[in-house]
C-alpha positions as CSV (number, residue, x, y, z in Angstrom):
1,M,6.9,40.7,38.6
2,P,4.2,38.7,36.9
3,R,4.8,34.9,37.0
4,W,5.1,34.6,33.3
5,K,7.9,37.2,33.2
6,G,9.9,35.3,35.8
7,A,9.5,32.1,33.8
8,A,10.6,33.9,30.6
9,S,13.6,35.3,32.4
10,R,14.7,31.8,33.5
11,V,14.2,30.4,30.1
12,L,16.3,33.2,28.5
13,V,19.1,32.8,31.0
14,L,19.3,29.0,30.6
15,S,19.2,29.4,26.8
16,V,22.0,32.1,26.7
17,L,24.2,30.1,29.1
18,T,23.8,26.9,27.1
19,F,24.0,28.1,23.5
20,C,26.2,31.1,23.9
21,V,28.6,30.0,26.6
22,V,28.7,26.3,27.5
23,L,28.3,24.7,24.1
24,P,30.7,27.1,22.3
25,L,33.3,26.6,25.0
26,F,33.2,22.8,24.9
27,C,32.5,22.2,21.2
28,H,34.6,24.7,19.3
29,R,37.1,22.0,18.4
30,L,34.6,19.2,17.6
31,L,34.8,18.8,13.9
32,Y,31.1,17.8,13.4
33,S,29.6,20.4,15.8
34,Y,28.0,23.6,14.6
35,F,30.3,25.4,17.0
36,F,33.5,24.1,15.3
37,I,35.7,27.1,14.3
38,R,36.8,26.2,10.8
39,S,39.1,29.2,10.4
40,L,41.1,28.3,13.5
41,Y,41.3,24.5,13.4
42,L,40.4,23.0,10.1
43,D,43.8,23.3,8.4
44,S,45.8,22.1,11.3
45,M,43.4,19.2,12.0
46,S,43.5,18.2,8.3
47,E,47.3,18.2,8.3
48,E,47.4,16.2,11.5
49,V,45.0,13.6,10.0
50,L,47.0,13.4,6.8
51,Q,50.3,12.9,8.7
52,E,48.6,10.1,10.8
53,G,47.4,8.5,7.6
54,L,50.9,8.7,6.0
55,D,52.5,7.2,9.1
56,R,50.0,4.4,9.2
57,G,50.5,3.7,5.5
58,Q,54.3,3.6,5.8
59,E,53.9,1.3,8.8
60,A,51.6,-1.0,6.8
61,L,54.1,-1.0,3.9
62,R,56.9,-2.1,6.2
63,F,54.7,-4.7,7.8
64,W,53.8,-6.4,4.5
65,Q,57.3,-6.1,3.1
66,G,58.7,-7.8,6.2
67,A,56.0,-10.5,6.4
68,P,57.3,-13.7,4.9
69,A,54.8,-15.4,2.7
70,P,53.7,-18.6,4.5
71,A,54.0,-22.0,2.7
72,S,50.3,-22.5,3.3
73,P,48.7,-19.0,3.5
74,R,45.9,-19.1,6.0
75,F,43.7,-16.6,4.2
76,K,44.5,-17.4,0.5
77,D,42.5,-20.5,-0.1
78,A,38.8,-20.2,0.6
79,A,36.4,-22.6,2.2
80,Q,33.3,-23.1,0.1
81,H,30.1,-21.5,1.3
82,P,31.6,-19.5,4.2
83,E,29.2,-17.6,6.4
84,L,30.9,-14.3,5.4
85,Q,33.3,-13.2,2.7
86,V,35.0,-9.8,2.6
87,T,35.9,-8.5,-0.9
88,V,38.2,-5.5,-1.0
89,V,38.0,-3.6,-4.3
90,T,41.2,-1.8,-5.2
91,A,42.9,0.1,-8.0
92,R,46.1,2.0,-8.3
93,R,45.7,5.6,-7.3
94,R,47.3,8.4,-9.2
95,D,47.6,10.6,-6.1
96,G,48.4,9.7,-2.6
97,Q,50.2,6.4,-3.4
98,E,52.5,6.9,-0.4
99,F,49.5,6.4,1.9
100,H,49.1,2.8,0.8
101,Y,45.4,2.6,1.7
102,L,45.0,-1.0,0.6
103,L,47.9,-2.1,2.8
104,Q,46.4,-0.3,5.8
105,V,43.0,-2.0,5.3
106,M,44.5,-5.5,4.8
107,K,46.8,-5.1,7.8
108,Q,43.7,-4.2,9.9
109,L,41.7,-7.1,8.5
110,S,44.6,-9.5,9.1
111,G,44.7,-8.5,12.7
112,L,41.0,-8.8,13.1
113,L,41.0,-12.3,11.5
114,E,43.8,-13.5,13.7
115,G,41.7,-12.3,16.7
116,C,39.0,-14.7,15.7
117,G,41.0,-17.5,17.1
118,G,40.7,-21.0,15.7
119,R,37.5,-20.3,13.7
120,R,37.6,-18.3,10.5
121,C,35.2,-15.5,10.9
122,A,35.5,-14.6,7.2
123,E,37.1,-15.3,3.9
124,V,39.0,-12.4,2.5
125,L,39.5,-11.6,-1.2
126,V,41.3,-8.7,-2.9
127,C,39.8,-7.7,-6.2
128,D,42.4,-5.7,-8.2
129,V,40.5,-3.7,-11.0
130,E,43.6,-1.8,-12.2
131,R,43.2,-1.3,-16.0
132,G,46.2,0.8,-16.8
133,P,49.7,-0.2,-18.0
134,L,51.1,0.3,-14.5
135,E,50.6,-2.4,-12.0
136,N,49.0,-2.1,-8.6
137,R,52.1,-2.7,-6.5
138,D,50.2,-2.8,-3.2
139,A,48.0,-5.6,-4.5
140,N,51.0,-7.5,-5.8
141,L,52.6,-7.3,-2.4
142,L,49.6,-9.1,-0.9
143,E,49.5,-12.0,-3.3
144,G,51.4,-14.3,-1.0
145,H,49.0,-13.8,1.8
146,F,45.5,-13.3,0.3
147,K,43.7,-14.4,-2.8
148,V,44.0,-11.6,-5.4
149,I,41.7,-11.7,-8.5
150,R,42.0,-9.7,-11.7
151,R,40.5,-9.6,-15.1
152,S,42.1,-11.9,-17.6
153,P,44.1,-10.5,-20.5
154,Q,41.2,-11.2,-22.8
155,E,38.8,-9.3,-20.5
156,Q,41.3,-6.4,-20.2
157,N,41.3,-6.2,-24.0
158,Q,37.5,-6.1,-24.1
159,N,37.5,-3.2,-21.7
160,R,39.9,-0.7,-23.3
161,E,37.3,1.7,-24.5
162,Q,37.2,5.2,-23.0
163,L,34.5,5.3,-20.3
164,D,33.1,7.9,-17.9
165,P,35.1,7.4,-14.6
166,F,31.8,6.7,-12.8
167,E,30.7,4.1,-15.3
168,R,34.2,2.5,-15.2
169,E,34.0,2.4,-11.4
170,K,30.5,0.8,-11.6
171,R,31.7,-1.9,-14.0
172,D,34.7,-2.7,-11.8
173,Y,32.4,-3.0,-8.8
174,V,30.1,-5.4,-10.7
175,F,33.1,-7.5,-11.8
176,C,34.2,-7.8,-8.1
177,L,30.7,-8.7,-7.0
178,R,30.4,-11.5,-9.5
179,R,33.9,-12.9,-9.3
180,G,33.9,-12.7,-5.5
181,W,30.7,-14.7,-5.3
182,T,32.0,-17.3,-7.7
183,W,35.2,-17.7,-5.7
184,S,33.6,-19.2,-2.6
185,R,29.8,-19.1,-3.0
186,P,29.5,-17.2,0.3
187,R,26.3,-17.0,2.3
188,N,26.9,-13.3,2.9
189,V,29.2,-10.7,1.3
190,V,30.8,-7.5,2.6
191,V,32.4,-5.3,-0.1
192,L,35.0,-2.8,1.1
193,E,36.6,-0.2,-1.0
194,D,40.4,0.0,-0.4
195,D,40.2,3.1,1.7
196,A,37.6,1.8,4.2
197,L,39.4,0.8,7.4
198,P,37.4,-1.6,9.5
199,R,36.9,-0.8,13.2
200,T,38.0,-3.2,15.8
201,D,34.4,-4.5,16.4
202,F,33.8,-5.0,12.7
203,F,33.2,-8.7,12.6
204,G,31.2,-8.8,15.8
205,V,28.8,-6.2,14.7
206,V,28.4,-7.8,11.2
207,A,27.6,-11.1,12.8
208,E,25.0,-9.3,15.1
209,L,23.4,-7.6,12.1
210,L,23.1,-10.9,10.2
211,S,21.4,-12.5,13.1
212,R,18.6,-9.9,13.0
213,R,15.4,-10.6,11.0
214,F,15.7,-7.5,8.8
215,A,18.8,-8.8,7.1
216,G,17.2,-11.7,5.4
217,G,15.3,-9.7,2.8
218,A,17.7,-6.8,2.3
219,L,19.4,-5.9,-0.9
220,Y,22.2,-4.2,1.0
221,V,23.1,-2.8,4.3
222,K,25.4,0.3,4.3
223,L,28.1,0.1,6.9
224,Y,29.3,3.7,6.4
225,H,27.7,7.2,6.0
226,P,29.8,10.4,6.0
227,E,29.9,11.9,9.5
228,R,29.2,15.4,8.2
229,L,25.8,14.1,6.8
230,Q,24.7,12.4,10.0
231,R,22.9,15.4,11.5
232,Y,19.3,15.4,12.7
233,W,18.4,18.3,10.5
234,N,17.8,16.1,7.6
235,P,15.0,15.3,5.2
236,E,14.9,11.6,6.3
237,P,11.8,11.0,8.4
238,C,13.3,8.3,10.7
239,R,16.0,10.7,11.8
240,L,13.5,13.5,12.5
241,L,11.5,11.1,14.6
242,E,14.6,10.1,16.5
243,W,15.4,13.7,17.1
244,V,11.9,14.5,18.5
245,G,12.0,11.3,20.6
246,L,15.4,12.3,22.1
247,G,14.0,15.7,23.1
248,L,10.9,14.2,24.7
249,V,12.9,11.7,26.7
250,G,15.3,14.3,27.9
251,A,12.6,16.7,28.8
252,T,10.6,14.1,30.7
253,A,13.6,12.8,32.6
254,L,14.6,16.3,33.6
255,L,11.1,17.2,34.8
256,I,10.9,14.0,36.9
257,A,14.4,14.5,38.3
258,T,13.7,18.0,39.4
259,S,10.2,17.2,40.7
260,S,8.8,20.0,38.6
261,A,5.1,20.2,38.2
262,P,4.4,18.9,34.6
263,S,2.9,21.3,32.2
264,A,2.5,21.4,28.4
265,G,4.7,24.6,28.3
266,R,7.6,23.2,30.3
267,L,7.5,19.9,28.3
268,L,7.5,21.8,25.0
269,F,10.4,24.1,26.0
270,F,12.6,21.4,27.4
271,T,11.9,19.1,24.4
272,L,13.0,21.9,22.0
273,Y,15.9,22.7,24.4
274,F,17.3,19.1,24.3
275,M,16.7,18.8,20.5
276,A,18.6,22.0,19.9
277,T,21.4,20.9,22.2
278,A,21.8,17.6,20.5
279,E,21.8,19.0,17.0
280,L,24.3,21.8,17.8
281,L,26.6,19.4,19.7
282,G,26.6,17.0,16.8
283,R,24.6,13.8,16.4
284,H,27.8,12.0,15.4
285,Y,29.1,12.3,18.9
286,L,25.9,10.9,20.4
287,L,26.0,7.9,18.1
288,E,29.4,6.9,19.5
289,V,27.7,5.8,22.7
290,R,26.2,2.9,20.7
291,R,29.7,1.3,20.4
292,L,29.4,0.0,23.9
293,S,27.8,-3.2,22.5
294,P,27.0,-4.7,19.0
295,Q,23.4,-4.9,20.1
296,L,23.2,-1.1,20.4
297,Y,24.0,-0.4,16.8
298,A,21.0,1.2,15.1
299,V,19.5,0.1,11.7
300,S,17.5,2.6,9.7
301,P,16.4,3.0,6.1
302,A,19.4,3.5,3.8
303,T,20.9,6.8,3.0
304,E,22.0,7.7,-0.5
305,C,25.6,8.7,-0.3
306,C,28.6,6.5,-0.6
307,T,29.5,2.8,-0.9
308,P,32.9,2.4,1.0
309,A,31.5,-0.5,3.0
310,M,28.4,-2.6,1.9
311,L,26.9,-5.7,3.4
312,F,25.0,-7.9,0.9
313,P,23.1,-10.6,2.8
314,G,22.5,-14.0,1.1
315,N,22.9,-13.8,-2.7
316,A,21.9,-10.1,-2.8
317,S,25.4,-9.3,-4.3
318,L,24.3,-11.0,-7.5
319,R,21.0,-9.1,-7.6
320,A,22.9,-5.8,-7.0
321,A,25.3,-6.7,-9.9
322,A,22.4,-7.3,-12.2
323,Y,20.7,-4.1,-11.3
324,L,23.9,-2.1,-11.8
325,D,24.5,-3.7,-15.1
326,G,21.2,-2.2,-16.3
327,A,22.3,1.4,-15.5
328,V,24.8,3.8,-17.0
329,C,26.6,5.8,-14.4
330,S,27.9,9.3,-14.6
331,R,28.6,12.3,-12.4
332,G,25.4,12.8,-10.3
333,N,24.3,9.2,-11.1
334,A,27.1,7.1,-9.5
335,K,26.7,3.6,-8.3
336,D,25.5,4.6,-4.8
337,T,22.7,6.7,-6.3
338,V,21.7,3.9,-8.7
339,L,21.5,1.4,-5.9
340,Y,19.6,3.8,-3.6
341,R,17.0,4.5,-6.3
342,L,16.6,0.8,-7.2
343,A,16.1,-0.3,-3.6
344,R,13.3,2.3,-3.3
345,T,11.6,1.5,-6.6
346,V,12.0,-2.2,-7.3
347,P,9.1,-4.1,-5.5
348,G,10.2,-6.2,-2.7
349,E,13.7,-4.7,-2.3
350,R,14.8,-3.0,0.9
351,S,18.0,-1.3,1.9
352,H,19.3,-0.2,5.3
353,S,22.1,1.8,7.0
354,V,23.9,1.0,10.2
355,E,24.9,3.7,12.8
356,P,27.5,4.4,13.9
357,N,29.9,3.6,11.1
358,L,31.7,0.2,11.0
359,V,34.6,1.6,9.0
360,T,36.7,4.7,9.0
361,H,37.1,6.4,5.6
362,I,40.8,7.0,5.3
363,G,40.9,7.9,1.6
364,A,41.9,11.6,1.5
365,Y,42.8,11.2,-2.1
366,S,40.1,10.0,-4.5
367,S,40.7,7.4,-7.2
368,I,38.2,8.9,-9.7
369,R,37.8,12.6,-8.8
370,P,40.4,15.5,-9.2
371,N,42.3,15.9,-6.0
372,P,43.5,19.2,-4.4
373,P,47.2,19.4,-3.4
374,R,46.4,19.0,0.2
375,P,42.9,17.5,1.0
376,R,40.9,18.9,3.9
377,L,38.6,17.1,6.3
378,L,35.5,19.1,5.3
């Protein structure tokens, strides 16, 4: 048999075993893998996640109902010019109220703040933007523990006109950006939407990010990007470069480990082999390795979608509020799209994304979009 035919046979066997046997066998239940079998597992996994969220919400409700309001609430009065302030934007949801997303987020933040010990690693503020006649009961429940700000009755009367839901959401966000900064004049601001559950290393990673040089001139740093959009096969150049680099490193390491004679053909094949394996497995799962240390979290140019968790270094929250004020939002031009375009077009402005995510998006039910009877994960 000619030498090239023997090599081609080995390449074919390795490819078939990897992509038709091994990866499908181990990845068919991984939600963000190409081999995930939606028809078999999506509905049951969605129901499981919904039940976990409901249980967590009911537990958070019992926690805050049973927590006596302290005479001197530790997190209600802010120190001026803190290093970090966390503003949680919330409104009453029409659907999924029993999940108590805000109470889940504040319970998690409370635990993380207690874990900071004697020092206060952040000031925390709840910004209740509910405009309707019904009160945001979850925000009311937190008033004895955290500072809760709302529009004054005069401001409420000035904002009674009918607005596009995305324009209303933008105006609420701007209100919270400005009032939050006025409350304590923080050096840095994180804005969380009320369904963005911080991970346990949240404050440690934020502190690490703020210590890096890039943060000084940034308009914002995104702390969350949907997992389903984290794949390598993506129009963003930095992600494509990362993908090629991973393939080259894997191919080189394999050739060295097996003492194979280096050749352009072998290097090219194994580079493509490792690139395909990583993409089909799911980039999301590879990113999880970076959670070993705050220093391993990657920073790249910002992606467009979504604003559940945003870090505004310095006084950038005021700049962002001014930019948003000058735009009218609608479907297809929501506040995340506006900020993304501004950061790319305004001279001197920069924006970044952090990977992996620093929050888990627990909001199965949207506050501005129509909701299905039973939301699904994908």
